[in-house]
Every structure is written in C-alpha cells, then in structure tokens.
Residue, then its C-alpha position, 0 to 999 in steps of 0.5 A: m450497523k454495517n453501513q456505520d461501520t463502512i462510514f467510520r472506516r472511510q472517515s478514518i483513512f482520509r483523516r489520517h492524512c489530515i492528522v499527519a499533516h498537522l503532526l508535521r508542523e512539529s516535526e522534521y519528518v513523519f513516518l506513517l505506519e498502519p496496524g499489522m506492520a512489524v519490524v523484524n530486522d533491526d539492522i535496518r532504519l527508517e532513515e535509510f528510506i529518507d531522500d531529502r530531495y523529495d518532499m514525500t516518499m510513497y511505494d507501489k503496492f506489491t499485490s496490485w498496481e496501486i500506490d499504497t496510502s497505508s504507509y509513507v515518509v514525508k517531510n515538513t514542507v509547505w507542499s507536503r502539508d498542502f498535498l496531504m490536506k487535499l488528499a484527506e478532503f477528497e473523501t467528499k469528492i469521490p463515490s462513497s464506496s471508493n477510498d483514499n488509494t482511488a483519491l490519491h490517483i486522481l490527485l496525482q493526475k490533477t497536481f502533476y499532469p493537468q494537461f491530461t485531464e481530458d484523458a483522465g476523464n475517460c478513466m473517471k467514468i469508470l468510478e461512476n459504475l461504483e455501487f456497494s457490491t462485491g465488485n467495487q474492489q475490481i472497479m477501483l483496481t481497473f480505475e487505477a490501471c487506467i489513471r496510471s496509464v494516463i500519467g505513465e510509469n513515472h516514479e519521480f514527481k519533480n522534487n516533491l514526490r517519489i514512488i519506490k518501485k514495487g518490492t524495494a520499499w520498507t515493507r511487503e506483505i508477510w504472506l507473499t513469501d509463506s512467512k519466510w524473510n531474509q535479513n539482507r532485504d526485509f526490514i518491515l513485514n505487513g499483513l500481520k492480522n491476528s485473525h489470519q495467524t496460524t502455525f501452518a505453511h501455505g499448501v493447497l489445502s491450507d489455502i482453501l481452508l484458511g485463505r492465502q493471507t495467513w502468516r506464521s510469526p517470525f518469532i518464537n516468543t513475541p517480543s515485549q513491547e515494554k522492553c525495547d531490547f532487540s537482543k532478546w528477540e528470538y527468531d523462527q530460524s526455519l523462516i529465515v531463508s536466502k535472498f534468492e528464494i525470496d526473490e523467487y517467491l516475489t518474482e512469481k507474484f510480480e508476474e501474477v499481478e502484471k497479468m492481472r493489471w493487463q486484464s484490468l486494462a482490457a476491461v476499461g472499455n467494458y466499464m465505460s460502455k455501461v455509463 
C-alpha cells in the first residue's frame, strides 16, 4: 500500500503540469496553486506577478535552492504548453524516487544550456545513488545544487522563463516567521496543513514536540468559502507585525539555507565516488 501511495503521488505531481498545459488552450493565463496555500492579504492581486514579456514565471523556494514546481504563472503560448508537456513526460525519464523538481532542473539545462551537457552529466551521476531510503531528499537537493552551479545563477531565460528570487514571489511558507506576516509584503502563505496547525508559538519545547513546521491561523475565525467577502475577514492582530520583523526572520533563514547549499555542493564528490 505504501508503494502504491508513493506511485500515485508521483503520478499526480507530474500530471498536474500536463493538466495545466491543456487548460492553457482555453485561457490567457493559468496560475497553479497547491493545497495548503491561503490568501491572507486581499490588497494584493495575482496580476501583479504577471510579466507579459515572459511565457512563464516561477520562483526560488525559500527553504532550499530548488526552483519550486508547486506554484507558477504561465501564459498561453506554444512554448509554454510544449515546455509543460515535456516536464510532465519526465516522469518516465528519471529515477522513480525523484520528483518534478528534479525533472525541472534537468529540463532547464537541456532547454537553455545544451552546451553544458557534459558538465551536467557529472551531476546526473548523483541521481544514480537514489534508492527508496530516508536519504533521498538530501541526494536530490545535492543534485539540484550541482545542476544550478552548472547553469549559473540566472533568473531570466530568454523571453521564455523568469525565476523570481527567494522571498519576493507571491507566496512563502507561513512557519518561517512563526505565523507572523506583514500587510505590505505578504500575499499568499503556504504550508497550512491541517495536521500541523497549533495554537502554540514556536519555541524550543514546541519545536521538539510538534516540529518546526507548525502554524497558527492568521484568522480569528476561518473565512467562509461560500461567502467570498473580504470585509468579513477577522485577523489575529497579534500575528501582523512590521516588515522589519519579517525581514529579520527571513534573513536568518536565508543564511541557514545558504550554509546548507554550500554543504550540499561540498558533498557532490562523495556521491559521484559511489558510482
């Protein structure tokens, strides 16, 4: 049953890109959002993140050095539909224990930097170490650190794709700032899993007992999905803080992630030596 669940989840994360490609045929733009995301600030609009110079806009995940595949905005063009279908088809081209984040980084190299195929081949050797084990996530992160070092820190790929830098996109994880947010910088918060919801602030004891990814609701009462009336939203005012305080949280996390990225790059040689 566990293997069946893993297979189903893997199929669903790849097929969502195929679904978006088909939906695009009848839409000017499509925004992909994932479960666990919630709008907290109705003063900001999705349209603010559209740049019609590009076919597709993605963003750097804050908690790692991955380009996130769980949420993006895409324009209806031949290129974008073709790119999404190629991403979906990668399900059968990479190890079964990897995911669409891994596939995206390979596809970016092949699409925009085919001249670096030999260098990227060294990174691909890392994936040969993938097995169904608790170490898979670290192996994939090491691979992604490797492949991004090959293609460079570029955030614009011709007129086809742009990557919004870490912490400046339409969404970020709610738990990064202990559920606190700011009305001038935050729009959508993610990571709002029911199983992780709590009423406790982060602290040494709560982090040990409950984990670091717990979150408190931004609302006093959960907004009604049937009544799309922003004026009725009741916020927990204790969680609305200054932009300076939010930036302090994020700067600390950014430095932590950068340290982890360099550690992953240092581990590249270790994985290659196992092949």
